[in-house]
All heavy atoms as TSV, in Angstrom:
chain	resi	resn	atom	element	x	y	z
A	1	MET	N	N	223.028	104.331	221.380
A	1	MET	CA	C	222.237	105.430	220.956
A	1	MET	C	C	222.784	105.953	219.629
A	1	MET	O	O	223.969	106.220	219.434
A	1	MET	CB	C	222.383	106.540	222.074
A	1	MET	CG	C	221.654	107.793	221.712
A	1	MET	SD	S	221.826	108.874	223.083
A	1	MET	CE	C	221.892	110.438	222.278
A	2	ALA	N	N	221.903	106.067	218.733
A	2	ALA	CA	C	222.330	106.556	217.398
A	2	ALA	C	C	222.180	108.062	217.302
A	2	ALA	O	O	221.201	108.643	217.731
A	2	ALA	CB	C	221.473	105.931	216.325
A	3	LEU	N	N	223.248	108.664	216.780
A	3	LEU	CA	C	223.245	110.156	216.707
A	3	LEU	C	C	223.241	110.441	215.184
A	3	LEU	O	O	224.120	110.035	214.446
A	3	LEU	CB	C	224.465	110.703	217.337
A	3	LEU	CG	C	224.716	112.209	217.222
A	3	LEU	CD1	C	223.578	112.932	217.931
A	3	LEU	CD2	C	226.046	112.543	217.803
A	4	THR	N	N	222.261	111.198	214.673
A	4	THR	CA	C	222.164	111.518	213.286
A	4	THR	C	C	222.652	112.897	213.078
A	4	THR	O	O	222.115	113.829	213.795
A	4	THR	CB	C	220.688	111.418	212.853
A	4	THR	OG1	O	220.207	110.101	213.162
A	4	THR	CG2	C	220.500	111.616	211.352
A	5	VAL	N	N	223.618	113.070	212.188
A	5	VAL	CA	C	224.135	114.404	211.912
A	5	VAL	C	C	223.910	114.585	210.377
A	5	VAL	O	O	224.132	113.770	209.569
A	5	VAL	CB	C	225.607	114.485	212.240
A	5	VAL	CG1	C	226.216	115.792	211.819
A	5	VAL	CG2	C	225.862	114.177	213.698
A	6	SER	N	N	223.441	115.751	210.062
A	6	SER	CA	C	223.241	116.099	208.695
A	6	SER	C	C	224.544	116.022	207.881
A	6	SER	O	O	225.583	116.407	208.353
A	6	SER	CB	C	222.648	117.493	208.537
A	6	SER	OG	O	222.499	117.895	207.214
A	7	LEU	N	N	224.463	115.490	206.661
A	7	LEU	CA	C	225.628	115.390	205.840
A	7	LEU	C	C	226.229	116.814	205.516
A	7	LEU	O	O	227.474	116.957	205.392
A	7	LEU	CB	C	225.307	114.675	204.462
A	7	LEU	CG	C	226.383	114.337	203.581
A	7	LEU	CD1	C	227.519	113.550	204.232
A	7	LEU	CD2	C	225.915	113.731	202.333
A	8	VAL	N	N	225.336	117.754	205.459
A	8	VAL	CA	C	225.894	119.102	205.141
A	8	VAL	C	C	226.691	119.650	206.300
A	8	VAL	O	O	227.691	120.265	206.090
A	8	VAL	CB	C	224.603	120.015	204.890
A	8	VAL	CG1	C	225.096	121.510	204.716
A	8	VAL	CG2	C	223.932	119.634	203.627
A	9	VAL	N	N	226.190	119.385	207.513
A	9	VAL	CA	C	226.968	119.887	208.733
A	9	VAL	C	C	228.318	119.133	208.768
A	9	VAL	O	O	229.328	119.756	209.001
A	9	VAL	CB	C	226.117	119.664	209.962
A	9	VAL	CG1	C	226.985	119.962	211.227
A	9	VAL	CG2	C	224.902	120.492	209.892
A	10	PHE	N	N	228.230	117.820	208.514
A	10	PHE	CA	C	229.498	117.015	208.571
A	10	PHE	C	C	230.464	117.498	207.534
A	10	PHE	O	O	231.670	117.633	207.843
A	10	PHE	CB	C	229.141	115.520	208.370
A	10	PHE	CG	C	230.327	114.604	208.425
A	10	PHE	CD1	C	230.977	114.444	209.626
A	10	PHE	CD2	C	230.677	113.945	207.288
A	10	PHE	CE1	C	232.098	113.569	209.677
A	10	PHE	CE2	C	231.781	113.050	207.353
A	10	PHE	CZ	C	232.513	112.917	208.560
A	11	ALA	N	N	229.984	117.746	206.295
A	11	ALA	CA	C	230.885	118.196	205.234
A	11	ALA	C	C	231.425	119.602	205.622
A	11	ALA	O	O	232.612	119.885	205.279
A	11	ALA	CB	C	230.231	118.206	203.894
A	12	GLY	N	N	230.620	120.455	206.121
A	12	GLY	CA	C	231.002	121.774	206.521
A	12	GLY	C	C	232.111	121.776	207.610
A	12	GLY	O	O	233.096	122.576	207.516
A	13	ILE	N	N	232.042	120.831	208.506
A	13	ILE	CA	C	233.085	120.707	209.558
A	13	ILE	C	C	234.314	120.249	208.903
A	13	ILE	O	O	235.402	120.787	209.295
A	13	ILE	CB	C	232.544	119.796	210.639
A	13	ILE	CG1	C	231.408	120.359	211.443
A	13	ILE	CG2	C	233.713	119.355	211.534
A	13	ILE	CD1	C	230.740	119.421	212.419
A	14	ILE	N	N	234.256	119.272	207.990
A	14	ILE	CA	C	235.426	118.810	207.361
A	14	ILE	C	C	236.140	119.933	206.553
A	14	ILE	O	O	237.366	120.097	206.650
A	14	ILE	CB	C	235.173	117.611	206.484
A	14	ILE	CG1	C	234.745	116.367	207.262
A	14	ILE	CG2	C	236.311	117.188	205.532
A	14	ILE	CD1	C	234.303	115.171	206.469
A	15	VAL	N	N	235.338	120.649	205.839
A	15	VAL	CA	C	235.960	121.812	205.076
A	15	VAL	C	C	236.587	122.787	205.993
A	15	VAL	O	O	237.641	123.337	205.707
A	15	VAL	CB	C	234.884	122.408	204.112
A	15	VAL	CG1	C	235.404	123.745	203.504
A	15	VAL	CG2	C	234.532	121.476	203.039
A	16	LEU	N	N	235.886	123.127	207.140
A	16	LEU	CA	C	236.458	124.077	207.997
A	16	LEU	C	C	237.757	123.570	208.547
A	16	LEU	O	O	238.775	124.382	208.692
A	16	LEU	CB	C	235.479	124.364	209.173
A	16	LEU	CG	C	235.865	125.355	210.187
A	16	LEU	CD1	C	236.006	126.780	209.535
A	16	LEU	CD2	C	234.872	125.436	211.269
A	17	ILE	N	N	237.845	122.316	208.944
A	17	ILE	CA	C	239.114	121.798	209.478
A	17	ILE	C	C	240.179	121.811	208.352
A	17	ILE	O	O	241.340	122.186	208.681
A	17	ILE	CB	C	238.894	120.324	209.919
A	17	ILE	CG1	C	238.029	120.357	211.180
A	17	ILE	CG2	C	240.221	119.624	210.241
A	17	ILE	CD1	C	237.576	118.926	211.644
A	18	LEU	N	N	239.873	121.464	207.172
A	18	LEU	CA	C	240.820	121.478	206.104
A	18	LEU	C	C	241.377	122.957	205.847
A	18	LEU	O	O	242.533	123.123	205.520
A	18	LEU	CB	C	240.271	120.905	204.827
A	18	LEU	CG	C	240.091	119.348	204.838
A	18	LEU	CD1	C	239.408	118.955	203.597
A	18	LEU	CD2	C	241.390	118.689	205.033
A	19	LEU	N	N	240.412	123.929	205.899
A	19	LEU	CA	C	240.845	125.273	205.796
A	19	LEU	C	C	241.741	125.738	206.862
A	19	LEU	O	O	242.777	126.461	206.642
A	19	LEU	CB	C	239.578	126.192	205.664
A	19	LEU	CG	C	238.874	126.216	204.305
A	19	LEU	CD1	C	237.529	126.993	204.508
A	19	LEU	CD2	C	239.674	126.876	203.228
A	20	ARG	N	N	241.418	125.433	208.098
A	20	ARG	CA	C	242.193	125.872	209.266
A	20	ARG	C	C	243.578	125.233	209.291
A	20	ARG	O	O	244.537	125.854	209.756
A	20	ARG	CB	C	241.492	125.484	210.605
A	20	ARG	CG	C	240.090	126.107	210.710
A	20	ARG	CD	C	240.138	127.548	211.263
A	20	ARG	NE	N	240.655	127.531	212.571
A	20	ARG	CZ	C	241.001	128.564	213.214
A	20	ARG	NH1	N	240.834	129.831	212.684
A	20	ARG	NH2	N	241.515	128.562	214.449
A	21	THR	N	N	243.698	123.964	208.862
A	21	THR	CA	C	244.956	123.271	208.851
A	21	THR	C	C	245.846	123.596	207.617
A	21	THR	O	O	247.030	123.313	207.627
A	21	THR	CB	C	244.784	121.680	208.898
A	21	THR	OG1	O	244.044	121.332	207.808
A	21	THR	CG2	C	244.098	121.359	210.205
A	22	GLY	N	N	245.299	124.256	206.671
A	22	GLY	CA	C	246.055	124.628	205.454
A	22	GLY	C	C	246.047	123.664	204.325
A	22	GLY	O	O	246.736	123.865	203.296
A	23	TYR	N	N	245.369	122.496	204.484
A	23	TYR	CA	C	245.288	121.536	203.398
A	23	TYR	C	C	244.395	122.018	202.282
A	23	TYR	O	O	244.515	121.469	201.161
A	23	TYR	CB	C	244.829	120.199	203.961
A	23	TYR	CG	C	245.812	119.488	204.785
A	23	TYR	CD1	C	245.604	119.366	206.156
A	23	TYR	CD2	C	246.893	118.930	204.202
A	23	TYR	CE1	C	246.640	118.704	206.947
A	23	TYR	CE2	C	247.867	118.281	204.944
A	23	TYR	CZ	C	247.701	118.163	206.311
A	23	TYR	OH	O	248.630	117.501	207.027
A	24	LEU	N	N	243.530	122.952	202.528
A	24	LEU	CA	C	242.631	123.499	201.527
A	24	LEU	C	C	242.638	124.992	201.590
A	24	LEU	O	O	242.509	125.607	202.633
A	24	LEU	CB	C	241.185	122.960	201.792
A	24	LEU	CG	C	240.105	123.426	200.834
A	24	LEU	CD1	C	240.378	122.857	199.462
A	24	LEU	CD2	C	238.752	122.945	201.283
A	25	ARG	N	N	242.859	125.566	200.501
A	25	ARG	CA	C	242.911	127.062	200.396
A	25	ARG	C	C	241.500	127.655	200.226
A	25	ARG	O	O	240.604	126.854	199.820
A	25	ARG	CB	C	243.815	127.523	199.307
A	25	ARG	CG	C	245.240	127.072	199.504
A	25	ARG	CD	C	245.832	127.859	200.704
A	25	ARG	NE	N	247.206	127.349	200.891
A	25	ARG	CZ	C	247.798	127.454	202.018
A	25	ARG	NH1	N	247.242	128.033	203.041
A	25	ARG	NH2	N	249.021	127.060	202.203
A	26	LEU	N	N	241.364	128.870	200.442
A	26	LEU	CA	C	240.042	129.513	200.386
A	26	LEU	C	C	239.433	129.521	198.954
A	26	LEU	O	O	238.250	129.187	198.823
A	26	LEU	CB	C	240.100	130.973	200.890
A	26	LEU	CG	C	238.797	131.712	200.972
A	26	LEU	CD1	C	237.902	131.075	201.956
A	26	LEU	CD2	C	239.040	133.150	201.430
A	27	TRP	N	N	240.172	129.835	197.991
A	27	TRP	CA	C	239.597	129.968	196.625
A	27	TRP	C	C	239.263	128.603	196.059
A	27	TRP	O	O	238.211	128.505	195.416
A	27	TRP	CB	C	240.563	130.773	195.720
A	27	TRP	CG	C	240.592	132.256	196.071
A	27	TRP	CD1	C	241.677	132.868	196.622
A	27	TRP	CD2	C	239.425	133.101	196.113
A	27	TRP	NE1	N	241.333	134.116	196.898
A	27	TRP	CE2	C	239.984	134.351	196.602
A	27	TRP	CE3	C	238.167	133.036	195.698
A	27	TRP	CZ2	C	239.157	135.514	196.732
A	27	TRP	CZ3	C	237.325	134.198	195.851
A	27	TRP	CH2	C	237.824	135.402	196.394
A	28	PRO	N	N	240.055	127.553	196.233
A	28	PRO	CA	C	239.557	126.274	195.709
A	28	PRO	C	C	238.283	125.793	196.468
A	28	PRO	O	O	237.483	125.118	195.909
A	28	PRO	CB	C	240.733	125.343	195.982
A	28	PRO	CG	C	241.972	126.174	195.919
A	28	PRO	CD	C	241.456	127.495	196.514
A	29	ALA	N	N	238.233	126.100	197.757
A	29	ALA	CA	C	237.026	125.705	198.527
A	29	ALA	C	C	235.801	126.491	198.029
A	29	ALA	O	O	234.777	125.991	197.882
A	29	ALA	CB	C	237.233	126.032	200.044
A	30	PHE	N	N	235.974	127.752	197.693
A	30	PHE	CA	C	234.904	128.580	197.172
A	30	PHE	C	C	234.452	128.045	195.836
A	30	PHE	O	O	233.298	128.002	195.512
A	30	PHE	CB	C	235.386	130.041	197.020
A	30	PHE	CG	C	234.326	130.941	196.564
A	30	PHE	CD1	C	233.227	131.260	197.376
A	30	PHE	CD2	C	234.455	131.600	195.327
A	30	PHE	CE1	C	232.259	132.121	196.942
A	30	PHE	CE2	C	233.456	132.415	194.905
A	30	PHE	CZ	C	232.388	132.721	195.674
A	31	ALA	N	N	235.440	127.680	194.958
A	31	ALA	CA	C	235.131	127.061	193.619
A	31	ALA	C	C	234.306	125.757	193.783
A	31	ALA	O	O	233.396	125.510	193.086
A	31	ALA	CB	C	236.384	126.837	192.846
A	32	ALA	N	N	234.720	124.923	194.821
A	32	ALA	CA	C	233.997	123.662	195.047
A	32	ALA	C	C	232.635	123.903	195.542
A	32	ALA	O	O	231.650	123.281	195.115
A	32	ALA	CB	C	234.781	122.860	196.083
A	33	VAL	N	N	232.388	124.956	196.360
A	33	VAL	CA	C	231.031	125.296	196.845
A	33	VAL	C	C	230.241	125.745	195.664
A	33	VAL	O	O	229.053	125.365	195.509
A	33	VAL	CB	C	231.103	126.342	197.975
A	33	VAL	CG1	C	229.747	126.954	198.211
A	33	VAL	CG2	C	231.700	125.785	199.187
A	34	LEU	N	N	230.772	126.584	194.773
A	34	LEU	CA	C	230.034	127.092	193.646
A	34	LEU	C	C	229.639	125.936	192.674
A	34	LEU	O	O	228.553	125.922	192.119
A	34	LEU	CB	C	230.756	128.107	192.964
A	34	LEU	CG	C	230.861	129.504	193.512
A	34	LEU	CD1	C	231.744	130.417	192.672
A	34	LEU	CD2	C	229.508	130.070	193.724
A	35	PHE	N	N	230.607	124.970	192.548
A	35	PHE	CA	C	230.302	123.828	191.732
A	35	PHE	C	C	229.120	123.000	192.278
A	35	PHE	O	O	228.325	122.487	191.549
A	35	PHE	CB	C	231.584	122.983	191.583
A	35	PHE	CG	C	231.340	121.745	190.794
A	35	PHE	CD1	C	231.095	121.733	189.421
A	35	PHE	CD2	C	231.354	120.502	191.460
A	35	PHE	CE1	C	230.937	120.581	188.708
A	35	PHE	CE2	C	231.140	119.311	190.748
A	35	PHE	CZ	C	230.883	119.378	189.383
A	36	GLY	N	N	229.250	122.861	193.647
A	36	GLY	CA	C	228.145	122.093	194.333
A	36	GLY	C	C	226.770	122.768	194.081
A	36	GLY	O	O	225.737	122.028	193.887
A	37	PHE	N	N	226.737	124.065	194.252
A	37	PHE	CA	C	225.491	124.719	194.064
A	37	PHE	C	C	225.046	124.606	192.605
A	37	PHE	O	O	223.778	124.438	192.290
A	37	PHE	CB	C	225.517	126.218	194.433
A	37	PHE	CG	C	225.369	126.471	195.864
A	37	PHE	CD1	C	226.420	126.948	196.565
A	37	PHE	CD2	C	224.198	126.189	196.537
A	37	PHE	CE1	C	226.303	127.149	197.968
A	37	PHE	CE2	C	224.028	126.462	197.845
A	37	PHE	CZ	C	225.121	126.957	198.584
A	38	THR	N	N	225.928	124.664	191.606
A	38	THR	CA	C	225.580	124.532	190.200
A	38	THR	C	C	225.077	123.131	189.937
A	38	THR	O	O	224.119	122.984	189.242
A	38	THR	CB	C	226.760	124.922	189.346
A	38	THR	OG1	O	227.241	126.169	189.680
A	38	THR	CG2	C	226.417	124.866	187.876
A	39	LEU	N	N	225.762	122.149	190.514
A	39	LEU	CA	C	225.396	120.748	190.306
A	39	LEU	C	C	224.064	120.470	190.912
A	39	LEU	O	O	223.291	119.633	190.300
A	39	LEU	CB	C	226.481	119.834	190.902
A	39	LEU	CG	C	226.375	118.369	190.640
A	39	LEU	CD1	C	226.601	118.135	189.102
A	39	LEU	CD2	C	227.441	117.651	191.416
A	40	ALA	N	N	223.737	121.071	191.968
A	40	ALA	CA	C	222.372	120.773	192.639
A	40	ALA	C	C	221.245	121.287	191.773
A	40	ALA	O	O	220.099	120.863	191.973
A	40	ALA	CB	C	222.402	121.535	193.926
A	41	SER	N	N	221.515	122.256	190.787
A	41	SER	CA	C	220.385	122.744	190.002
A	41	SER	C	C	220.282	121.979	188.687
A	41	SER	O	O	219.480	122.339	187.876
A	41	SER	CB	C	220.614	124.229	189.703
A	41	SER	OG	O	221.767	124.430	189.037
A	42	THR	N	N	221.022	120.968	188.550
A	42	THR	CA	C	221.024	120.182	187.224
A	42	THR	C	C	220.061	118.955	187.383
A	42	THR	O	O	219.568	118.698	188.483
A	42	THR	CB	C	222.404	119.683	186.819
A	42	THR	OG1	O	222.945	118.764	187.818
A	42	THR	CG2	C	223.409	120.844	186.670
A	43	GLY	N	N	219.925	118.272	186.317
A	43	GLY	CA	C	219.056	117.061	186.291
A	43	GLY	C	C	219.673	115.888	187.043
A	43	GLY	O	O	218.967	114.908	187.335
A	44	ILE	N	N	220.960	115.892	187.271
A	44	ILE	CA	C	221.623	114.722	187.946
A	44	ILE	C	C	221.493	114.858	189.524
A	44	ILE	O	O	221.807	113.845	190.181
A	44	ILE	CB	C	223.050	114.682	187.515
A	44	ILE	CG1	C	223.684	113.310	187.784
A	44	ILE	CG2	C	223.934	115.739	188.236
A	44	ILE	CD1	C	225.017	112.998	187.131
A	45	ALA	N	N	221.022	115.921	190.042
A	45	ALA	CA	C	220.900	116.075	191.470
A	45	ALA	C	C	220.124	114.993	192.132
A	45	ALA	O	O	220.498	114.504	193.224
A	45	ALA	CB	C	220.357	117.480	191.754
A	46	PRO	N	N	218.936	114.542	191.628
A	46	PRO	CA	C	218.217	113.466	192.223
A	46	PRO	C	C	219.016	112.132	192.295
A	46	PRO	O	O	218.936	111.370	193.312
A	46	PRO	CB	C	216.969	113.317	191.430
A	46	PRO	CG	C	216.738	114.659	190.821
A	46	PRO	CD	C	218.111	115.156	190.492
A	47	ALA	N	N	219.755	111.843	191.261
A	47	ALA	CA	C	220.546	110.606	191.249
A	47	ALA	C	C	221.662	110.711	192.320
A	47	ALA	O	O	221.989	109.771	193.009
A	47	ALA	CB	C	221.212	110.515	189.916
A	48	ILE	N	N	222.305	111.915	192.502
A	48	ILE	CA	C	223.320	112.063	193.565
A	48	ILE	C	C	222.695	111.952	194.906
A	48	ILE	O	O	223.270	111.238	195.837
A	48	ILE	CB	C	224.016	113.442	193.374
A	48	ILE	CG1	C	224.793	113.465	192.005
A	48	ILE	CG2	C	224.931	113.743	194.554
A	48	ILE	CD1	C	225.323	114.793	191.654
A	49	THR	N	N	221.483	112.472	195.086
A	49	THR	CA	C	220.849	112.390	196.392
A	49	THR	C	C	220.503	110.933	196.703
A	49	THR	O	O	220.627	110.534	197.778
A	49	THR	CB	C	219.570	113.288	196.381
A	49	THR	OG1	O	219.939	114.603	196.138
A	49	THR	CG2	C	218.834	113.255	197.721
A	50	ASN	N	N	219.973	110.225	195.716
A	50	ASN	CA	C	219.658	108.826	195.826
A	50	ASN	C	C	220.879	108.005	196.215
A	50	ASN	O	O	220.863	107.071	197.078
A	50	ASN	CB	C	218.924	108.294	194.687
A	50	ASN	CG	C	217.515	108.809	194.525
A	50	ASN	OD1	O	216.910	109.282	195.480
A	50	ASN	ND2	N	217.029	108.785	193.278
A	51	GLY	N	N	222.037	108.317	195.556
A	51	GLY	CA	C	223.244	107.579	195.825
A	51	GLY	C	C	223.782	107.801	197.235
A	51	GLY	O	O	224.141	106.885	197.923
A	52	ILE	N	N	223.693	109.019	197.691
A	52	ILE	CA	C	224.113	109.398	199.035
A	52	ILE	C	C	223.196	108.657	200.010
A	52	ILE	O	O	223.688	108.196	201.032
A	52	ILE	CB	C	224.096	110.940	199.212
A	52	ILE	CG1	C	225.288	111.588	198.395
A	52	ILE	CG2	C	224.264	111.271	200.690
A	52	ILE	CD1	C	225.199	113.048	198.373
A	53	SER	N	N	221.923	108.731	199.746
A	53	SER	CA	C	220.939	108.024	200.682
A	53	SER	C	C	221.176	106.551	200.744
A	53	SER	O	O	221.175	105.928	201.879
A	53	SER	CB	C	219.534	108.268	200.250
A	53	SER	OG	O	219.228	109.646	200.353
A	54	SER	N	N	221.487	105.925	199.613
A	54	SER	CA	C	221.711	104.508	199.637
A	54	SER	C	C	223.002	104.148	200.380
A	54	SER	O	O	223.087	103.203	201.161
A	54	SER	CB	C	221.752	103.892	198.257
A	54	SER	OG	O	222.769	104.415	197.513
A	55	VAL	N	N	224.063	104.986	200.216
A	55	VAL	CA	C	225.329	104.713	200.984
A	55	VAL	C	C	225.138	104.950	202.421
A	55	VAL	O	O	225.597	104.188	203.252
A	55	VAL	CB	C	226.458	105.631	200.358
A	55	VAL	CG1	C	227.640	105.600	201.272
A	55	VAL	CG2	C	226.788	105.217	198.979
A	56	ALA	N	N	224.406	105.952	202.774
A	56	ALA	CA	C	224.091	106.233	204.243
A	56	ALA	C	C	223.307	105.002	204.775
A	56	ALA	O	O	223.526	104.673	205.926
A	56	ALA	CB	C	223.385	107.568	204.370
A	57	GLY	N	N	222.339	104.504	204.064
A	57	GLY	CA	C	221.589	103.407	204.519
A	57	GLY	C	C	222.380	102.210	204.693
A	57	GLY	O	O	222.243	101.318	205.601
A	58	TRP	N	N	223.393	101.953	203.691
A	58	TRP	CA	C	224.215	100.811	203.826
A	58	TRP	C	C	225.164	100.902	204.993
A	58	TRP	O	O	225.411	99.952	205.720
A	58	TRP	CB	C	225.085	100.828	202.448
A	58	TRP	CG	C	226.041	99.669	202.440
A	58	TRP	CD1	C	225.849	98.381	202.315
A	58	TRP	CD2	C	227.478	99.818	202.487
A	58	TRP	NE1	N	227.028	97.677	202.277
A	58	TRP	CE2	C	228.079	98.549	202.450
A	58	TRP	CE3	C	228.347	100.915	202.677
A	58	TRP	CZ2	C	229.466	98.362	202.462
A	58	TRP	CZ3	C	229.673	100.681	202.629
A	58	TRP	CH2	C	230.190	99.410	202.553
A	59	ILE	N	N	225.643	102.144	205.248
A	59	ILE	CA	C	226.497	102.304	206.481
A	59	ILE	C	C	225.745	102.107	207.773
A	59	ILE	O	O	226.263	101.502	208.740
A	59	ILE	CB	C	227.210	103.764	206.414
A	59	ILE	CG1	C	228.155	103.763	205.240
A	59	ILE	CG2	C	227.932	104.103	207.685
A	59	ILE	CD1	C	228.783	105.164	205.012
A	60	SER	N	N	224.464	102.622	207.782
A	60	SER	CA	C	223.744	102.469	209.028
A	60	SER	C	C	223.351	101.028	209.271
A	60	SER	O	O	222.990	100.670	210.425
A	60	SER	CB	C	222.500	103.418	208.982
A	60	SER	OG	O	221.588	102.913	207.979
A	61	SER	N	N	223.294	100.220	208.314
A	61	SER	CA	C	222.980	98.773	208.486
A	61	SER	C	C	224.039	98.041	209.297
A	61	SER	O	O	223.790	96.999	209.877
A	61	SER	CB	C	222.692	98.124	207.139
A	61	SER	OG	O	223.888	97.939	206.429
A	62	PHE	N	N	225.274	98.618	209.332
A	62	PHE	CA	C	226.323	98.015	210.150
A	62	PHE	C	C	226.172	98.243	211.594
A	62	PHE	O	O	226.650	97.542	212.352
A	62	PHE	CB	C	227.746	98.467	209.657
A	62	PHE	CG	C	228.127	97.959	208.364
A	62	PHE	CD1	C	228.343	98.807	207.303
A	62	PHE	CD2	C	228.229	96.622	208.050
A	62	PHE	CE1	C	228.739	98.376	206.066
A	62	PHE	CE2	C	228.611	96.172	206.858
A	62	PHE	CZ	C	228.822	97.028	205.766
A	63	GLY	N	N	225.527	99.371	211.934
A	63	GLY	CA	C	225.397	99.787	213.420
A	63	GLY	C	C	224.250	99.062	213.972
A	63	GLY	O	O	224.143	98.519	214.964
């Protein structure tokens, strides 16, 4: 049975774990989130989305 989890949820869980364990501090995490939102509004956002989709498709081909 294949379970599909959104990449956003997966990344959020990873960030939360890193924050709770102390490997990532609050302000650098906040800066990374702001960078992500800023990057999403640029012209390179479709290329990043296509790259993530192709990597996800490549990974799912193994299953």
